[in-house]
CHARMM internal coordinates of N, CA and C (Angstrom, degrees):
IC EDIT
DIST 1 N 1 CA 1.4556
DIST 1 CA 1 C 1.5300
ANGL 1 N 1 CA 1 C 108.57
DIST 1 C 2 N 1.3235
ANGL 1 CA 1 C 2 N 116.83
DIHE 1 N 1 CA 1 C 2 N 140.01
DIST 2 N 2 CA 1.4662
ANGL 1 C 2 N 2 CA 120.33
DIHE 1 CA 1 C 2 N 2 CA -179.62
DIST 2 CA 2 C 1.5318
ANGL 2 N 2 CA 2 C 112.76
DIHE 1 C 2 N 2 CA 2 C -87.36
DIST 2 C 3 N 1.3288
ANGL 2 CA 2 C 3 N 114.70
DIHE 2 N 2 CA 2 C 3 N 161.47
DIST 3 N 3 CA 1.4563
ANGL 2 C 3 N 3 CA 121.84
DIHE 2 CA 2 C 3 N 3 CA 172.45
DIST 3 CA 3 C 1.5272
ANGL 3 N 3 CA 3 C 108.53
DIHE 2 C 3 N 3 CA 3 C -89.67
DIST 3 C 4 N 1.3223
ANGL 3 CA 3 C 4 N 116.64
DIHE 3 N 3 CA 3 C 4 N 139.92
DIST 4 N 4 CA 1.4601
ANGL 3 C 4 N 4 CA 122.33
DIHE 3 CA 3 C 4 N 4 CA 176.66
DIST 4 CA 4 C 1.5189
ANGL 4 N 4 CA 4 C 108.77
DIHE 3 C 4 N 4 CA 4 C -125.20
DIST 4 C 5 N 1.3286
ANGL 4 CA 4 C 5 N 115.76
DIHE 4 N 4 CA 4 C 5 N 141.96
DIST 5 N 5 CA 1.4532
ANGL 4 C 5 N 5 CA 121.41
DIHE 4 CA 4 C 5 N 5 CA 178.43
DIST 5 CA 5 C 1.5269
ANGL 5 N 5 CA 5 C 108.88
DIHE 4 C 5 N 5 CA 5 C -104.15
DIST 5 C 6 N 1.3269
ANGL 5 CA 5 C 6 N 115.55
DIHE 5 N 5 CA 5 C 6 N 135.04
DIST 6 N 6 CA 1.4628
ANGL 5 C 6 N 6 CA 122.00
DIHE 5 CA 5 C 6 N 6 CA -177.16
DIST 6 CA 6 C 1.5227
ANGL 6 N 6 CA 6 C 110.69
DIHE 5 C 6 N 6 CA 6 C -127.49
DIST 6 C 7 N 1.3301
ANGL 6 CA 6 C 7 N 114.49
DIHE 6 N 6 CA 6 C 7 N 157.10
DIST 7 N 7 CA 1.4557
ANGL 6 C 7 N 7 CA 122.78
DIHE 6 CA 6 C 7 N 7 CA 170.49
DIST 7 CA 7 C 1.5224
ANGL 7 N 7 CA 7 C 106.78
DIHE 6 C 7 N 7 CA 7 C -123.83
DIST 7 C 8 N 1.3209
ANGL 7 CA 7 C 8 N 116.48
DIHE 7 N 7 CA 7 C 8 N 126.48
DIST 8 N 8 CA 1.4631
ANGL 7 C 8 N 8 CA 120.48
DIHE 7 CA 7 C 8 N 8 CA 179.27
DIST 8 CA 8 C 1.5223
ANGL 8 N 8 CA 8 C 108.90
DIHE 7 C 8 N 8 CA 8 C -82.62
DIST 8 C 9 N 1.3108
ANGL 8 CA 8 C 9 N 116.48
DIHE 8 N 8 CA 8 C 9 N 121.29
DIST 9 N 9 CA 1.4530
ANGL 8 C 9 N 9 CA 121.06
DIHE 8 CA 8 C 9 N 9 CA 179.50
DIST 9 CA 9 C 1.5245
ANGL 9 N 9 CA 9 C 111.98
DIHE 8 C 9 N 9 CA 9 C -77.51
DIST 9 C 10 N 1.3263
ANGL 9 CA 9 C 10 N 117.78
DIHE 9 N 9 CA 9 C 10 N -8.01
DIST 10 N 10 CA 1.4552
ANGL 9 C 10 N 10 CA 121.41
DIHE 9 CA 9 C 10 N 10 CA 178.91
DIST 10 CA 10 C 1.5375
ANGL 10 N 10 CA 10 C 111.22
DIHE 9 C 10 N 10 CA 10 C -89.26
DIST 10 C 11 N 1.3295
ANGL 10 CA 10 C 11 N 117.09
DIHE 10 N 10 CA 10 C 11 N -52.14
DIST 11 N 11 CA 1.4690
ANGL 10 C 11 N 11 CA 119.89
DIHE 10 CA 10 C 11 N 11 CA -176.69
DIST 11 CA 11 C 1.5302
ANGL 11 N 11 CA 11 C 113.25
DIHE 10 C 11 N 11 CA 11 C -105.88
DIST 11 C 12 N 1.3370
ANGL 11 CA 11 C 12 N 117.99
DIHE 11 N 11 CA 11 C 12 N -11.73
DIST 12 N 12 CA 1.4569
ANGL 11 C 12 N 12 CA 121.50
DIHE 11 CA 11 C 12 N 12 CA 176.23
DIST 12 CA 12 C 1.5235
ANGL 12 N 12 CA 12 C 115.91
DIHE 11 C 12 N 12 CA 12 C 84.42
DIST 12 C 13 N 1.3116
ANGL 12 CA 12 C 13 N 117.47
DIHE 12 N 12 CA 12 C 13 N 4.75
DIST 13 N 13 CA 1.4630
ANGL 12 C 13 N 13 CA 119.63
DIHE 12 CA 12 C 13 N 13 CA -179.26
DIST 13 CA 13 C 1.5263
ANGL 13 N 13 CA 13 C 109.77
DIHE 12 C 13 N 13 CA 13 C -89.96
DIST 13 C 14 N 1.3521
ANGL 13 CA 13 C 14 N 114.27
DIHE 13 N 13 CA 13 C 14 N 149.88
DIST 14 N 14 CA 1.4535
ANGL 13 C 14 N 14 CA 118.07
DIHE 13 CA 13 C 14 N 14 CA 174.54
DIST 14 CA 14 C 1.5169
ANGL 14 N 14 CA 14 C 109.38
DIHE 13 C 14 N 14 CA 14 C -105.65
DIST 14 C 15 N 1.3306
ANGL 14 CA 14 C 15 N 115.40
DIHE 14 N 14 CA 14 C 15 N 152.22
DIST 15 N 15 CA 1.4642
ANGL 14 C 15 N 15 CA 121.03
DIHE 14 CA 14 C 15 N 15 CA -177.45
DIST 15 CA 15 C 1.5151
ANGL 15 N 15 CA 15 C 109.37
DIHE 14 C 15 N 15 CA 15 C -153.78
DIST 15 C 16 N 1.3196
ANGL 15 CA 15 C 16 N 114.89
DIHE 15 N 15 CA 15 C 16 N 162.38
DIST 16 N 16 CA 1.4625
ANGL 15 C 16 N 16 CA 122.64
DIHE 15 CA 15 C 16 N 16 CA -178.95
DIST 16 CA 16 C 1.5169
ANGL 16 N 16 CA 16 C 108.25
DIHE 15 C 16 N 16 CA 16 C -121.72
DIST 16 C 17 N 1.3345
ANGL 16 CA 16 C 17 N 116.32
DIHE 16 N 16 CA 16 C 17 N 135.37
DIST 17 N 17 CA 1.4642
ANGL 16 C 17 N 17 CA 121.45
DIHE 16 CA 16 C 17 N 17 CA 178.69
DIST 17 CA 17 C 1.5189
ANGL 17 N 17 CA 17 C 110.55
DIHE 16 C 17 N 17 CA 17 C -129.88
DIST 17 C 18 N 1.2980
ANGL 17 CA 17 C 18 N 116.21
DIHE 17 N 17 CA 17 C 18 N 145.24
DIST 18 N 18 CA 1.4580
ANGL 17 C 18 N 18 CA 123.08
DIHE 17 CA 17 C 18 N 18 CA 170.70
DIST 18 CA 18 C 1.5193
ANGL 18 N 18 CA 18 C 105.87
DIHE 17 C 18 N 18 CA 18 C -89.89
DIST 18 C 19 N 1.3389
ANGL 18 CA 18 C 19 N 116.44
DIHE 18 N 18 CA 18 C 19 N 112.94
DIST 19 N 19 CA 1.4610
ANGL 18 C 19 N 19 CA 120.18
DIHE 18 CA 18 C 19 N 19 CA -174.69
DIST 19 CA 19 C 1.5197
ANGL 19 N 19 CA 19 C 111.44
DIHE 18 C 19 N 19 CA 19 C -136.47
DIST 19 C 20 N 1.2979
ANGL 19 CA 19 C 20 N 114.48
DIHE 19 N 19 CA 19 C 20 N 159.94
DIST 20 N 20 CA 1.4565
ANGL 19 C 20 N 20 CA 121.71
DIHE 19 CA 19 C 20 N 20 CA 172.18
DIST 20 CA 20 C 1.5201
ANGL 20 N 20 CA 20 C 109.01
DIHE 19 C 20 N 20 CA 20 C -69.08
DIST 20 C 21 N 1.3100
ANGL 20 CA 20 C 21 N 117.09
DIHE 20 N 20 CA 20 C 21 N 151.85
DIST 21 N 21 CA 1.4613
ANGL 20 C 21 N 21 CA 121.96
DIHE 20 CA 20 C 21 N 21 CA 178.06
DIST 21 CA 21 C 1.5296
ANGL 21 N 21 CA 21 C 110.55
DIHE 20 C 21 N 21 CA 21 C -61.48
DIST 21 C 22 N 1.3144
ANGL 21 CA 21 C 22 N 117.35
DIHE 21 N 21 CA 21 C 22 N -30.23
DIST 22 N 22 CA 1.4641
ANGL 21 C 22 N 22 CA 120.85
DIHE 21 CA 21 C 22 N 22 CA -177.01
DIST 22 CA 22 C 1.5335
ANGL 22 N 22 CA 22 C 113.71
DIHE 21 C 22 N 22 CA 22 C -79.65
DIST 22 C 23 N 1.3542
ANGL 22 CA 22 C 23 N 118.48
DIHE 22 N 22 CA 22 C 23 N -10.42
DIST 23 N 23 CA 1.4667
ANGL 22 C 23 N 23 CA 120.41
DIHE 22 CA 22 C 23 N 23 CA 177.74
DIST 23 CA 23 C 1.5188
ANGL 23 N 23 CA 23 C 110.03
DIHE 22 C 23 N 23 CA 23 C -68.66
DIST 23 C 24 N 1.3239
ANGL 23 CA 23 C 24 N 116.53
DIHE 23 N 23 CA 23 C 24 N 136.79
DIST 24 N 24 CA 1.4643
ANGL 23 C 24 N 24 CA 121.71
DIHE 23 CA 23 C 24 N 24 CA -177.80
DIST 24 CA 24 C 1.5328
ANGL 24 N 24 CA 24 C 110.52
DIHE 23 C 24 N 24 CA 24 C -99.22
DIST 24 C 25 N 1.3417
ANGL 24 CA 24 C 25 N 116.67
DIHE 24 N 24 CA 24 C 25 N 142.20
DIST 25 N 25 CA 1.4655
ANGL 24 C 25 N 25 CA 119.33
DIHE 24 CA 24 C 25 N 25 CA 179.39
DIST 25 CA 25 C 1.5296
ANGL 25 N 25 CA 25 C 113.30
DIHE 24 C 25 N 25 CA 25 C -58.18
DIST 25 C 26 N 1.3286
ANGL 25 CA 25 C 26 N 117.28
DIHE 25 N 25 CA 25 C 26 N -36.34
DIST 26 N 26 CA 1.4730
ANGL 25 C 26 N 26 CA 119.33
DIHE 25 CA 25 C 26 N 26 CA -178.39
DIST 26 CA 26 C 1.5285
ANGL 26 N 26 CA 26 C 113.03
DIHE 25 C 26 N 26 CA 26 C -67.12
DIST 26 C 27 N 1.3293
ANGL 26 CA 26 C 27 N 117.67
DIHE 26 N 26 CA 26 C 27 N -14.51
DIST 27 N 27 CA 1.4642
ANGL 26 C 27 N 27 CA 121.54
DIHE 26 CA 26 C 27 N 27 CA 177.10
DIST 27 CA 27 C 1.5321
ANGL 27 N 27 CA 27 C 112.02
DIHE 26 C 27 N 27 CA 27 C -100.90
DIST 27 C 28 N 1.3266
ANGL 27 CA 27 C 28 N 116.60
DIHE 27 N 27 CA 27 C 28 N 4.16
DIST 28 N 28 CA 1.4638
ANGL 27 C 28 N 28 CA 121.68
DIHE 27 CA 27 C 28 N 28 CA -176.78
DIST 28 CA 28 C 1.5204
ANGL 28 N 28 CA 28 C 110.15
DIHE 27 C 28 N 28 CA 28 C -93.49
DIST 28 C 29 N 1.3231
ANGL 28 CA 28 C 29 N 115.82
DIHE 28 N 28 CA 28 C 29 N 120.76
DIST 29 N 29 CA 1.4608
ANGL 28 C 29 N 29 CA 121.13
DIHE 28 CA 28 C 29 N 29 CA 179.42
DIST 29 CA 29 C 1.5223
ANGL 29 N 29 CA 29 C 109.99
DIHE 28 C 29 N 29 CA 29 C -91.13
DIST 29 C 30 N 1.3155
ANGL 29 CA 29 C 30 N 115.65
DIHE 29 N 29 CA 29 C 30 N 140.01
DIST 30 N 30 CA 1.4571
ANGL 29 C 30 N 30 CA 122.19
DIHE 29 CA 29 C 30 N 30 CA 176.66
DIST 30 CA 30 C 1.5362
ANGL 30 N 30 CA 30 C 109.14
DIHE 29 C 30 N 30 CA 30 C -67.24
DIST 30 C 31 N 1.3333
ANGL 30 CA 30 C 31 N 118.32
DIHE 30 N 30 CA 30 C 31 N 131.76
DIST 31 N 31 CA 1.4662
ANGL 30 C 31 N 31 CA 119.64
DIHE 30 CA 30 C 31 N 31 CA 179.25
DIST 31 CA 31 C 1.5270
ANGL 31 N 31 CA 31 C 113.39
DIHE 30 C 31 N 31 CA 31 C -71.87
DIST 31 C 32 N 1.3385
ANGL 31 CA 31 C 32 N 118.36
DIHE 31 N 31 CA 31 C 32 N -11.53
DIST 32 N 32 CA 1.4618
ANGL 31 C 32 N 32 CA 122.06
DIHE 31 CA 31 C 32 N 32 CA -179.51
DIST 32 CA 32 C 1.5280
ANGL 32 N 32 CA 32 C 112.70
DIHE 31 C 32 N 32 CA 32 C -92.42
DIST 32 C 33 N 1.3529
ANGL 32 CA 32 C 33 N 116.85
DIHE 32 N 32 CA 32 C 33 N -42.60
DIST 33 N 33 CA 1.4691
ANGL 32 C 33 N 33 CA 119.05
DIHE 32 CA 32 C 33 N 33 CA -175.63
DIST 33 CA 33 C 1.5338
ANGL 33 N 33 CA 33 C 112.89
DIHE 32 C 33 N 33 CA 33 C -121.12
DIST 33 C 34 N 1.3084
ANGL 33 CA 33 C 34 N 118.15
DIHE 33 N 33 CA 33 C 34 N -2.47
DIST 34 N 34 CA 1.4689
ANGL 33 C 34 N 34 CA 124.81
DIHE 33 CA 33 C 34 N 34 CA 178.11
DIST 34 CA 34 C 1.5305
ANGL 34 N 34 CA 34 C 114.69
DIHE 33 C 34 N 34 CA 34 C 64.74
DIST 34 C 35 N 1.3181
ANGL 34 CA 34 C 35 N 117.76
DIHE 34 N 34 CA 34 C 35 N 11.90
DIST 35 N 35 CA 1.4620
ANGL 34 C 35 N 35 CA 120.84
DIHE 34 CA 34 C 35 N 35 CA 176.67
DIST 35 CA 35 C 1.5265
ANGL 35 N 35 CA 35 C 109.71
DIHE 34 C 35 N 35 CA 35 C -83.30
DIST 35 C 36 N 1.3066
ANGL 35 CA 35 C 36 N 116.65
DIHE 35 N 35 CA 35 C 36 N 146.15
DIST 36 N 36 CA 1.4659
ANGL 35 C 36 N 36 CA 121.51
DIHE 35 CA 35 C 36 N 36 CA 178.02
DIST 36 CA 36 C 1.5236
ANGL 36 N 36 CA 36 C 109.83
DIHE 35 C 36 N 36 CA 36 C -94.32
DIST 36 C 37 N 1.3401
ANGL 36 CA 36 C 37 N 115.15
DIHE 36 N 36 CA 36 C 37 N 60.33
DIST 37 N 37 CA 1.4574
ANGL 36 C 37 N 37 CA 121.64
DIHE 36 CA 36 C 37 N 37 CA 179.35
DIST 37 CA 37 C 1.5267
ANGL 37 N 37 CA 37 C 109.97
DIHE 36 C 37 N 37 CA 37 C -125.63
DIST 37 C 38 N 1.3194
ANGL 37 CA 37 C 38 N 115.44
DIHE 37 N 37 CA 37 C 38 N 39.11
DIST 38 N 38 CA 1.4619
ANGL 37 C 38 N 38 CA 120.84
DIHE 37 CA 37 C 38 N 38 CA -178.74
DIST 38 CA 38 C 1.5183
ANGL 38 N 38 CA 38 C 109.97
DIHE 37 C 38 N 38 CA 38 C -84.76
DIST 38 C 39 N 1.3148
ANGL 38 CA 38 C 39 N 114.89
DIHE 38 N 38 CA 38 C 39 N 135.43
DIST 39 N 39 CA 1.4552
ANGL 38 C 39 N 39 CA 121.38
DIHE 38 CA 38 C 39 N 39 CA 177.66
DIST 39 CA 39 C 1.5278
ANGL 39 N 39 CA 39 C 107.74
DIHE 38 C 39 N 39 CA 39 C -116.17
DIST 39 C 40 N 1.3274
ANGL 39 CA 39 C 40 N 116.34
DIHE 39 N 39 CA 39 C 40 N 125.44
DIST 40 N 40 CA 1.4520
ANGL 39 C 40 N 40 CA 120.66
DIHE 39 CA 39 C 40 N 40 CA 179.96
DIST 40 CA 40 C 1.5207
ANGL 40 N 40 CA 40 C 108.74
DIHE 39 C 40 N 40 CA 40 C -69.74
DIST 40 C 41 N 1.3214
ANGL 40 CA 40 C 41 N 116.67
DIHE 40 N 40 CA 40 C 41 N 131.40
DIST 41 N 41 CA 1.4594
ANGL 40 C 41 N 41 CA 120.38
DIHE 40 CA 40 C 41 N 41 CA 179.51
DIST 41 CA 41 C 1.5290
ANGL 41 N 41 CA 41 C 109.32
DIHE 40 C 41 N 41 CA 41 C -117.84
DIST 41 C 42 N 1.3107
ANGL 41 CA 41 C 42 N 114.84
DIHE 41 N 41 CA 41 C 42 N 157.54
DIST 42 N 42 CA 1.4622
ANGL 41 C 42 N 42 CA 120.69
DIHE 41 CA 41 C 42 N 42 CA -178.98
DIST 42 CA 42 C 1.5243
ANGL 42 N 42 CA 42 C 108.39
DIHE 41 C 42 N 42 CA 42 C -78.90
DIST 42 C 43 N 1.3123
ANGL 42 CA 42 C 43 N 116.14
DIHE 42 N 42 CA 42 C 43 N 124.25
DIST 43 N 43 CA 1.4525
ANGL 42 C 43 N 43 CA 121.84
DIHE 42 CA 42 C 43 N 43 CA 179.67
DIST 43 CA 43 C 1.5143
ANGL 43 N 43 CA 43 C 110.53
DIHE 42 C 43 N 43 CA 43 C -89.40
DIST 43 C 44 N 1.3167
ANGL 43 CA 43 C 44 N 115.25
DIHE 43 N 43 CA 43 C 44 N 150.92
DIST 44 N 44 CA 1.4542
ANGL 43 C 44 N 44 CA 120.12
DIHE 43 CA 43 C 44 N 44 CA 171.59
DIST 44 CA 44 C 1.5123
ANGL 44 N 44 CA 44 C 107.42
DIHE 43 C 44 N 44 CA 44 C -87.44
DIST 44 C 45 N 1.3104
ANGL 44 CA 44 C 45 N 115.39
DIHE 44 N 44 CA 44 C 45 N 150.63
DIST 45 N 45 CA 1.4470
ANGL 44 C 45 N 45 CA 118.39
DIHE 44 CA 44 C 45 N 45 CA 176.53
DIST 45 CA 45 C 1.5146
ANGL 45 N 45 CA 45 C 108.83
DIHE 44 C 45 N 45 CA 45 C -135.23
DIST 45 C 46 N 1.2927
ANGL 45 CA 45 C 46 N 115.72
DIHE 45 N 45 CA 45 C 46 N 163.07
DIST 46 N 46 CA 1.4533
ANGL 45 C 46 N 46 CA 120.35
DIHE 45 CA 45 C 46 N 46 CA 176.41
DIST 46 CA 46 C 1.5135
ANGL 46 N 46 CA 46 C 108.02
DIHE 45 C 46 N 46 CA 46 C -136.02
DIST 46 C 47 N 1.2955
ANGL 46 CA 46 C 47 N 114.79
DIHE 46 N 46 CA 46 C 47 N 157.74
DIST 47 N 47 CA 1.4529
ANGL 46 C 47 N 47 CA 119.37
DIHE 46 CA 46 C 47 N 47 CA 175.87
DIST 47 CA 47 C 1.5158
ANGL 47 N 47 CA 47 C 108.16
DIHE 46 C 47 N 47 CA 47 C -123.43
DIST 47 C 48 N 1.2767
ANGL 47 CA 47 C 48 N 115.60
DIHE 47 N 47 CA 47 C 48 N 154.89
DIST 48 N 48 CA 1.4521
ANGL 47 C 48 N 48 CA 121.18
DIHE 47 CA 47 C 48 N 48 CA -177.75
DIST 48 CA 48 C 1.5106
ANGL 48 N 48 CA 48 C 108.46
DIHE 47 C 48 N 48 CA 48 C -114.81
DIST 48 C 49 N 1.2822
ANGL 48 CA 48 C 49 N 116.20
DIHE 48 N 48 CA 48 C 49 N 135.19
DIST 49 N 49 CA 1.4449
ANGL 48 C 49 N 49 CA 120.09
DIHE 48 CA 48 C 49 N 49 CA 177.22
DIST 49 CA 49 C 1.5136
ANGL 49 N 49 CA 49 C 109.84
DIHE 48 C 49 N 49 CA 49 C -149.95
DIST 49 C 50 N 1.2981
ANGL 49 CA 49 C 50 N 115.43
DIHE 49 N 49 CA 49 C 50 N 166.15
DIST 50 N 50 CA 1.4548
ANGL 49 C 50 N 50 CA 119.72
DIHE 49 CA 49 C 50 N 50 CA 177.50
DIST 50 CA 50 C 1.5187
ANGL 50 N 50 CA 50 C 108.18
DIHE 49 C 50 N 50 CA 50 C -148.71
DIST 50 C 51 N 1.2894
ANGL 50 CA 50 C 51 N 115.51
DIHE 50 N 50 CA 50 C 51 N 163.02
DIST 51 N 51 CA 1.4544
ANGL 50 C 51 N 51 CA 119.92
DIHE 50 CA 50 C 51 N 51 CA 176.78
DIST 51 CA 51 C 1.5045
ANGL 51 N 51 CA 51 C 112.63
DIHE 50 C 51 N 51 CA 51 C 96.77
DIST 51 C 52 N 1.3321
ANGL 51 CA 51 C 52 N 115.70
DIHE 51 N 51 CA 51 C 52 N -173.69
DIST 52 N 52 CA 1.4607
ANGL 51 C 52 N 52 CA 122.71
DIHE 51 CA 51 C 52 N 52 CA -174.47
DIST 52 CA 52 C 1.5194
ANGL 52 N 52 CA 52 C 112.38
DIHE 51 C 52 N 52 CA 52 C -62.30
DIST 52 C 53 N 1.3010
ANGL 52 CA 52 C 53 N 118.53
DIHE 52 N 52 CA 52 C 53 N -32.99
DIST 53 N 53 CA 1.4616
ANGL 52 C 53 N 53 CA 121.14
DIHE 52 CA 52 C 53 N 53 CA -177.44
DIST 53 CA 53 C 1.5251
ANGL 53 N 53 CA 53 C 111.63
DIHE 52 C 53 N 53 CA 53 C -65.79
DIST 53 C 54 N 1.3340
ANGL 53 CA 53 C 54 N 117.71
DIHE 53 N 53 CA 53 C 54 N -21.87
DIST 54 N 54 CA 1.4562
ANGL 53 C 54 N 54 CA 121.27
DIHE 53 CA 53 C 54 N 54 CA -176.59
DIST 54 CA 54 C 1.5217
ANGL 54 N 54 CA 54 C 112.89
DIHE 53 C 54 N 54 CA 54 C -100.90
DIST 54 C 55 N 1.3118
ANGL 54 CA 54 C 55 N 118.22
DIHE 54 N 54 CA 54 C 55 N -5.99
DIST 55 N 55 CA 1.4491
ANGL 54 C 55 N 55 CA 119.48
DIHE 54 CA 54 C 55 N 55 CA -178.98
DIST 55 CA 55 C 1.5182
ANGL 55 N 55 CA 55 C 110.03
DIHE 54 C 55 N 55 CA 55 C -83.79
DIST 55 C 56 N 1.3149
ANGL 55 CA 55 C 56 N 116.44
DIHE 55 N 55 CA 55 C 56 N 160.71
DIST 56 N 56 CA 1.4569
ANGL 55 C 56 N 56 CA 119.81
DIHE 55 CA 55 C 56 N 56 CA 177.59
DIST 56 CA 56 C 1.5255
ANGL 56 N 56 CA 56 C 109.07
DIHE 55 C 56 N 56 CA 56 C -86.88
DIST 56 C 57 N 1.3197
ANGL 56 CA 56 C 57 N 115.33
DIHE 56 N 56 CA 56 C 57 N 141.36
DIST 57 N 57 CA 1.4510
ANGL 56 C 57 N 57 CA 119.96
DIHE 56 CA 56 C 57 N 57 CA -179.83
DIST 57 CA 57 C 1.5035
ANGL 57 N 57 CA 57 C 111.48
DIHE 56 C 57 N 57 CA 57 C 82.32
DIST 57 C 58 N 1.3171
ANGL 57 CA 57 C 58 N 116.81
DIHE 57 N 57 CA 57 C 58 N 151.80
DIST 58 N 58 CA 1.4514
ANGL 57 C 58 N 58 CA 120.28
DIHE 57 CA 57 C 58 N 58 CA 178.42
DIST 58 CA 58 C 1.5064
ANGL 58 N 58 CA 58 C 111.47
DIHE 57 C 58 N 58 CA 58 C 79.45
DIST 58 C 59 N 1.2748
ANGL 58 CA 58 C 59 N 115.88
DIHE 58 N 58 CA 58 C 59 N 172.56
DIST 59 N 59 CA 1.4469
ANGL 58 C 59 N 59 CA 121.93
DIHE 58 CA 58 C 59 N 59 CA -178.84
DIST 59 CA 59 C 1.5121
ANGL 59 N 59 CA 59 C 111.18
DIHE 58 C 59 N 59 CA 59 C -100.91
DIST 59 C 60 N 1.3035
ANGL 59 CA 59 C 60 N 116.58
DIHE 59 N 59 CA 59 C 60 N 143.42
DIST 60 N 60 CA 1.4579
ANGL 59 C 60 N 60 CA 120.86
DIHE 59 CA 59 C 60 N 60 CA 177.20
DIST 60 CA 60 C 1.5248
ANGL 60 N 60 CA 60 C 111.08
DIHE 59 C 60 N 60 CA 60 C -70.28
DIST 60 C 61 N 1.3321
ANGL 60 CA 60 C 61 N 117.10
DIHE 60 N 60 CA 60 C 61 N -14.61
DIST 61 N 61 CA 1.4503
ANGL 60 C 61 N 61 CA 121.07
DIHE 60 CA 60 C 61 N 61 CA -175.83
DIST 61 CA 61 C 1.5267
ANGL 61 N 61 CA 61 C 112.06
DIHE 60 C 61 N 61 CA 61 C -101.18
DIST 61 C 62 N 1.3141
ANGL 61 CA 61 C 62 N 117.35
DIHE 61 N 61 CA 61 C 62 N 12.60
DIST 62 N 62 CA 1.4509
ANGL 61 C 62 N 62 CA 119.91
DIHE 61 CA 61 C 62 N 62 CA 174.57
DIST 62 CA 62 C 1.5090
ANGL 62 N 62 CA 62 C 114.76
DIHE 61 C 62 N 62 CA 62 C 89.31
DIST 62 C 63 N 1.3375
ANGL 62 CA 62 C 63 N 118.07
DIHE 62 N 62 CA 62 C 63 N 4.65
DIST 63 N 63 CA 1.4504
ANGL 62 C 63 N 63 CA 120.93
DIHE 62 CA 62 C 63 N 63 CA -178.49
DIST 63 CA 63 C 1.5159
ANGL 63 N 63 CA 63 C 114.02
DIHE 62 C 63 N 63 CA 63 C -79.67
DIST 63 C 64 N 1.3539
ANGL 63 CA 63 C 64 N 117.15
DIHE 63 N 63 CA 63 C 64 N -10.27
DIST 64 N 64 CA 1.4279
ANGL 63 C 64 N 64 CA 123.56
DIHE 63 CA 63 C 64 N 64 CA 173.67
DIST 64 CA 64 C 1.4373
ANGL 64 N 64 CA 64 C 117.04
DIHE 63 C 64 N 64 CA 64 C 73.14
END
COOR INIT
IC SEED 1 N 1 CA 1 C
IC BUILD
């Protein structure tokens, strides 16, 4: 199950929930105020890498 980030339009707090893909935002209650006014927001993500493929400049395939 994926994590989803929400913003409560009632109390203004943001929160993250582990939910099924089939769960709808309009049925999601805020854990702070219990209102069902949660709006799904786009989360930022990052990836982690190391080595030549992640450095700036040069080729990831060793061509330099």
